[in-house]
N, C-alpha and C positions, 0 to 999 in steps of 0.2 A: 292415354296412360298417365297416371298421376306422376307429377314431378317429385323426385326425391328431395327430402329436406336436407339441409346442410348449410354450413357457414360459407359465405362467399369470400374468397380470398381477396384481401385488399389490394388495390392496384398500386404498383410501385411508381416512383418518380420517372419522368421521361426527360430526355435532354432538353426538349423544348420548354420545360418548366423553368429552366435556369437562363433562358435567353433574355437579353436586355430588352425592355419595352421601348417602343418608339418615343422620341423626345416629347411629342405632343401629348402622349398618354401619361408619361411621367409628370408633365406639368399639370395635367388635369387632376390626377390623383393627389398631387401636392396641394393644389388649391382646395380640394375637398377636405383634406386633412386640416388645413388652417381654418376653414370655415367651421368645421365640426368642433375644433378646440375652442373657438371663440363663441360658440352658441351656448345659451343657457337653457335650451329646450330640454324637457324631461322625456327621455326615451324609455317609456314604461311598457311598450307593447309586448316585449319579450318576457316579462316577468309578472305582469299584473294578475295572472291567474294561478301562480305557483302555489298559493296557500288555499286554493279552493278545491275541495274534494270532488273527484270525478263522479258525475251522476251515472250510476250503473243501471238505473232503471228499477222498476218494481221487482220483487222476488218472483222467480218463475213458478208458474202453476204446473200441474201435471200435464195439462193440455199443451202448454208452451214447450215443455220438455219433450213430449212425444212428437210434436210437430217438428222440433229441431232434429230429432233422431230420424224421423221419416224423410226429412229433406235430403238426407244422405243415402237413402235406400237404393240398393242395387239388386234388382231381381235375380240376375245371374249369380252373384255372389251369395245371395240369400239361399238359393237352391243348393249351391255347393255346401254351405254351412249346415243346412238341414240334413243333408246326406252324411256329412262328416260327424256331426255331434249326435245324431240319431235320437235326440230327445224331442218329444212331441210338443212343439210350441212354435210361435211365429218368429221368423228370422227376417231381418231387414237387409242384411249384407253391409252393415256399417263397419268400417275399419276401427280398430281400437284407438289409434291416435286421434281420430275425429271425436270419439267419445271422450277421450281425455280433455280435449280442448273445450268441448261443451260443458263438461262437469266442472272444469276450472272456472268458467264464467258463472255457473250456477252457484258454486260455493261462495264466491265473492259477494253474491247478492242475498245470501241466506244466513241466518244465525243457526246455531246448532239445532235447536228444536225444529227449525224450518227444514234443515237438511235431513233430519230423521224422518219428518213427515213426508217429504218428497221421495226419499228412498223407499219408504213403506209403500207408497202409491205406485212407484215405478216397478217395484218387485211384484206387486199384485197384478200388474198388467200381463205378466207372464210372457213378455216379449224378450227374446234373448238379449238384445243390446240394452234394453231398459233395465234388466236385472244386473247386467255388468255395470251400468251407470249407477244403479242403486248402491252397489258395493263400493264403487269409487267415491261416491259422495261421503262415505264414512271412513275412507282410508286416509287417515291423518294422525300423526303422532300425538299432537296436542289437540285434544277435543274435550272441552269442558263446558258443562258436565257431560259425561259419556255413559252414564248408566242406561239410559234409554237406547242409545246406539248399540251397546253390548247386548241388551235384551233382544233387540230386533235382529241382530246378527245371529244370535243363538236360535231364534225362532225359525231362521231360514235353513239351518243345517239339516233337519229331517226332510226338507224338500229337495235336497240335492239329488240330481239324477244324471249328471255329466260333469266332466272334469273342468271345463273352461269356466263356467259360472262359479263352481265350487272354489277354484283357485283364486279368483278375484275376491270372493268373499273372505277367503282365508287371509289374504293380505290385510284386509280391514280388521279381521278378528285378531290377527297376530299383534297389531298395534295396540288393541284394547287389552290383550293379555299382558303385554309388556308394561302397559300403564298400571295394571293391577294384577300381579301374578297370583293373587288369591283366587282368581277366576279359573285357574288350572284345575280346581276341584271339579268344576263342571266338565271340563275337557276329559278328565280321567274317566268319567262315566262313558264317554263316547267310544273309548277303546274296547268296551265290552258290548257295544250295540250290535243288534242283529242287522241293522241297516248298513250295507257296504259303504256308502258315501259318508256316513257318520263316523264309522271306524277310521276311514281314510282321513277325515278332517282332524282327528286327534294328532296325526303326524304333520299335516300340512299347516295347521294353525300354529304349531310349535316350532316350525323351521327357524324363526329368529334366534332360538337358543343354540342352533348349530353354528351360527355365524359370529359368535362373540369371541373376540381376540383375547380379552382379559376378563374371563368370567369370575364373578364373585362366588363365594361358597353356596349361596342360595341358587345361583345359576347352574352350578355343577350338580346340585341336588335335583334341579328340574331335568337336566340332561339324563341323569340316572333314572328318573321316573319314566321318561319317554323310552329309554333303552329297555326298561322293564316291560313296557307295553309291546315293544318290538319283539322281545323274547317270547312273550305270551302268544303273539300272532305270527311267529316265524313260519308256522306250517299252515297258515291261512291259505286256502286254495285260490282265492280271488286275485286275479292279475293286478288289479289296481292297489290292493293292499301290499302285495309283494313289491310293486313298483315304488310305493310310498316309503316302505321301510328301506329299500335300497337307496332311494333319493335322500332320506334323512341321514343315513350312515355316510353316504358319499359326501354330503355337505359338511358333516361333522369332521370327516377325515382331513379336511383342509386345515383345521385348527387343532384337532386332537387325534392324530393318526394312531397313537398308541392305544387309546381307548377303543377305537374302532377295530383294531387288530385283535384286541382282547375279546371284544364282543363276537367277532367272526370266529375266533378260535372256539368259543363256547357254544355259539348258536348258529354259525354260518351254514353248517351242513344241513340244517333243517329248512333253509331258504331254497326257493327255486333257483336254478343255476343263473338265470338272467339277473335276478335280484342280487345274488351274491357277487356277480361280476360288476354290477352297478355300484354296489357298496365299496368294492375294492378298487374302483377306477383310478383313484389318485394315490393309492398306496404303492410304495416301491418295495 
């Protein structure tokens, strides 16, 4: 069983730490101190490499990345994941924290175009964990230039077929939307899509706007735009759409409960009961 990660509690002082040293040990340490003070030797071994950049090695190739992912493969977990997600693709059974660690190392060795290229190749492999890694490679607030990353993310949306990969991509997409809110024009079209997962993406990609404590006027306008999509889709029969609307309203209620109450008063009766309950979870 894997050991849980966590911080090790520092050890406290013990009574023995304060006991006096034997006289001969005190004398030896005193002599060493005198000799050290009198020496003109240069002790550089502890700092001679401080200005030298660490060699992280060459940028990872697709083969390197897939090999790293496969090294964590667990056939038992892979079978469980395939049963749970129900999407037809290869599963390796790699835990998300391990993917995080690998992607972190890859990002350090790749420039932005290299990250986009590796993300494109990982996605094309159609391996569950590789697609999650592809999304994580592009999940970064500061990514310059980011136009190719955004275009790649948008190209993935019509291929969504399950929630896990879609949500990891949404985290990357939300960062790119916040970097350039004009891209919301593209997302607005998703709310009218016939593809279930594209409609859902309109809400999951815009979740960052529910979490703003001090929204600007343009942020409030974006919230109203998404609330309009929610009103349009309030009677959508798909469970995942109902869940997404409830999720969006629930998160917004933490920062603007009055607006969520108003929305529920106007449109809540058209939601499925479970979605309405989700939306009102934090309302008193």
